[in-house]
N, C-alpha and C positions, 0 to 999 in steps of 0.2 A: 504494500499500499504506499501511497504518498511519495512518488518519486517522478522525475522527468527523464526522458530519453534524450540523450545528446548525440552529437556527431561522433563517428568513430567508435560506436558501441559504448560510449561512456554514459553514465547516469548520474543524476544529481538527487541525493537523498533529502527528503523534506521532513523527516520525523523529528530530528533534533536540530539545534541551532549551530551545530558545526556545518550543517548543509554540505556534506562531503560530495565532491565530484569523484567518482570512482571509476577507474578504467576496468576494462573487462578482465576477469580473473583476479580482481583485487577486492579487498574488504574496506569498509569504512572505519573511521576512528574507534567505533565501539567493537570492532572485530567480529561482529555476528551478523552483519548484513553484507551480502557478497553479490557483485555483479557477474553474471554468467551470460556472456555474449549479448549484452545490452539489456538484460532483464535482471532486476534487483530481487534477490531472494533473502528471506530471513532464514538463519540457520538455527533458530532456537524456538521455533513454534512447538508447543507441547513440552519443551525441554525445561525440566524443573531441577534445581539444585537443593532447594530447601523448602520444607513444608512443615507448618506448625499451626497450632491453635493458640493465639496470644490474647491476653487482655488487651482491649483497645487502648488502654492507657500506655501500653508499652510502645506504641507507634512513634511518639506519644500523641494521642488525641484525647484531650480532656473534656471537650465540649461536644462530642459526637458519639451518641449512643453510650453514655458513660456506664461502666460496670458490665458491658457486654463482651462477648467473645468475637474475635476476628480470625477467620480462616485465612492464613497468610502464606504466600508463595513467592519464591525468588528463582531467578535463573542464573545464567552466566553472562559476565561482561558488564561494561559501563562505558559512558561517554565522558566520564571524568577520570583523572588520574591522581586523585587525592592522596597525598603523602601520608595522611593521618587515618586512612580508611580502616574501620574496625572489621569490615567483612571483605578484606582484600583477597582472601582465599578464593572467593567466588567472583568478585567484581573484576579482579585482574587476572583471573585464570584463563588459560588457553582452552577453548572449547573442546579441542581434540583430546586433551589429557584430563579433563574434569570428570568427576563422578556425578552422573545425572540419571534421571529416570523420566518417563513420559507420563504426563497427566493431561488428557484432552479436556477442553473447556466444559464439556458435559459432565465429566467425572469430577472436575474441581468443584462445580456448583453442587453436585450431589453430596460430595464430602463436606462442603460447608454447611449444608443443611443438616446432614447427619450428625454433625458435631454440635448442633445447636448454636452455631454462630449467627450473629445478626449482620455481620458484614464480611466481605471478602476483600483482602488487601494484597496489593502487589508491592513487595518490599524486599528488604535485605540487600538487593542490588538495584540499579536504576530501571524502573519499569518502562520509561519512555522507549527504550530500545527493543522492547518486547511488544511493540504496538499491536501488531495483528492478533497476537494471542490474547492480550488484555482487552482488546476491542471486542472480540468474539465472546470471551468469557464475561465481560461486563454486561453485554446485551443479554446473555442468558441469565446472569445473576439478577438483573433488574426484573426480568420476567418471572423469576422465582421469588421475588420479594425481598431480596438481599440488597443492602446498601453497599456501595463500592468505594474503594479508597486507593489512591496513589500515595506512596510514601517516596517523595521525588526530590531530586536536586533542582528541578525547575527549568531544566534546559530544553524542554519540549518546545516545538515551534507552535505559533498560533494556529497554523492549519491542522496540526495533529491534535492539538488540545480541543479545537472546535469539532473536529471529527469525532472524538470520543465523548465529548461533553454531554450528549443526551443520556449517557449510561454511566457517568462518573460523578459521584456525590461529594467526595472529600479530596482535597488537595493539600497534603501535609508536606510543606515545602521547607527545605533547608535554604536559608539565605546565609551562607557560610561566612560572609564577611561583607564589608561595605566599601571595599576598594577594589579597583580593577587589578592593582598590583598583587593583592592576595590571590585572586582568581587565576591570574596568569602564572604565578610562581608555584602555587600549591595544587590547583586543580587542573591547569592547562585548558582553562575555559574563560568565559567572560561573565562579568556581573550583570551588565545591562539586559541580556536576554532573560535572565532569571527574574529580574524585576518586571519585565514586560510580561512574561507568562503568568506571574502571580497576579498581575492586574487583569489579564484576560480571564483567568480562572474566577476572579471575583465578579467581573462582568457577566460571565456565564452562569453565575448563581451557585458555584460550588462552595461548600464549607472550607475555610482555610485556617490552618494553624501554622505558625511560623517557628522554626527552630534555628537558633544560633548557637553553635558549639563554640565556646570561647577558648581559644588556644593562647597560652601565654606567649608574649612577644610577637604574636602574628596578627591578632585581631582584637586585642583587649584594651585599647585605649578608650578612655571615656568619651573622647570626641567622636570616634567611630561608632561607639555604641549609641550615642545620642543621635547621630545622623540616621543610623538604621532605625531607631525607634520613631523618629520624626517621619521617615518615609512610610513605615508601616501604618502609622496613625493617619497620615494624609491620604494614602493610596488604598489601603486595605480596610481601614476603619479602626476606631478606638476599642471596639469590642473584639477585635481579632486576638485570640490567645497567642502570646509569644513566649517562648520557652528559651531561657538561657541555660545551657547545659554544660556540665563539667567535662573537660577533656582529660583523657588518660592516655599516656604514650602508647602508640600503636604504629605498626608497619614501619615507615621510614621516618618517624618522628620520636624515636626512643630517647633522644637526647633532651627532649623537653620535659618539664615537670608537670604534674597534674595542675589543673586550674585551682588557685586558691579560692576557698569558699567566699572570702571577703570580695573577691572580684566579681563573682556572681551576684552577690548582694549589692554591690555598686551598680551593676547592670540593672538589677531589679529596681533600684531607686531612680536611676536615670529614666528608664522607660515609664515608670509611674509618674515622674515629674513631667514627662512629655504627653501625658494624657492617656496612656494605655491603661485599660481598666482591668485586664486579666493577664498578669505577668507571673511566670512561673520559673522556678529553679529546678533543674533536672540533674540526675546522676549524683545526687547528694541525698542519700537515704535518711528519711526522717525529718528533713528540713521543713520548716513551717510554710515555706513558699511552694511546696508541692501541693498544698491545699488550695481550694477555691474560696474566696471571700467575697462578700457583697461589696461592689465598688462604691456604694452609696453610704452604707452604715457600718461596714467592716465585719458584719456577722460571718462566722465560719459556716460555710454552706456545704462544702464537700471535704471531708477529711480522708486523706489517702495514706496508705501504708505501703510504700513501694508501688506496685501496680494494682493494689487492691483498694477498693473503697470500703472504709469502715463506718462511715456515717454520711448519710445523704439527706439534706434538709431542704432542698429546693422543692417548692410546692408543685402539685400536678399542673398548675397553670404556669409553671416556670417563673416563679417569683420568689423573692427573699421572704421568708416567713415573718420577719421582724418589720421591715419597712415597706415591703411590697414592690421593691425594685424589680423590673424585668431582667431576667438572667438569660442570655442567649445560649440555650442548649439545644442541640439537634437530637431528637429522639427521646424516648422515655427511659428512665432508670429501671432495669428489670424488676426490682424489688418494690417499685412504687407505682406500678401500672394499676390503673383504676378499672374496675369492672364496667 
C-alpha cells in the first residue's frame, strides 16, 4: 500500500516520513519493505515477534479504557535508529535472522477477544512500518467491537495516518525531544514530521497521549521541556496527558546515568506551569505523579500501583466526585460500569 512507481523500476514509499526512493532489489530504511522489479512488497505481513496481554497502563495510556487489558503485538524492524532503544533486539534485528511466528489478522482479533482484552495495540517496535497488517487487523478489530492503539514514534506520513484513521482510536506518541539536533544524532530522523503527524492525529479525532523519555545531557534542559510543553498545550490541547518518563541505560547509551527523579519532577512542574492539566511521571515506581488528580480541586481520582489501578473515583459521568470537574477519559473503567 501507499507507494508511487518511478522510472527505472524505482519506487517511492509513502508510509513513513523517510519517503524512501528504493531501487529494484533494495529495501527502505526500515529494512522490511522491498522493491521487486518496480513493485513494493512488505516483508512482515503476519510476521510477529512479540505477543502479550498487557494492562493498558503499560503502553502507557492513562486516559483510554483505564484498567482494561490490551492485546499487544510487535514485529521486526523500525524506521528509527534510537541509540537508547529498550526493544533493540527486535527493532534493529535483521528479519532473516529473527525468531518470529505468523498470526493472521483474523487470528489476532480472535485472540484479543478470547483474552478479554478491550483493545488491540501494535507496539514494542514501530507499527507504521507494519501498515498493511495493522490496517487489515484494525478494520477487523473495529468490526468486532475492539478499540485500537498505535504505540508510535510518530513518523507516519499524513497519507498513511489518514488511510488507517477510520479504524485507529488511540495514537500514543513519543515526542523524544524538542530539537532537530537530538532527532538527527540519536534517532536518525527529524522532529518536524513527528509534530505534524501528532497534529493530524488530533484533527482526525484520535485519542492522544504524549511520552517524553528524559535522557540526562541529551534532552533534559528546562528550556527544552518548556518548549515541548508549550507546543503540546497549543497544538494538542491542555487536556492531553503528557508522561515524562525515566531513562535507564540501554543499547548504545550504557555510559549515561538513569534520569534523576528531581529532573522528572522539574519537568512535571514546568508542564503544569504551562497549563497542562494531566502531567505524569513514569518509570518511577510508587511516585505520586503516576496518579491522576483533578486539575481543578486537586482531588486524587485514580490511584495507581505500577500498572494496576487500586482506586478509581471518577464518576460514571466522568466527573470529579468533589467539585464536578469534567475529566477527559475515553471508555469506562471495568469495575465501575453501570447496568
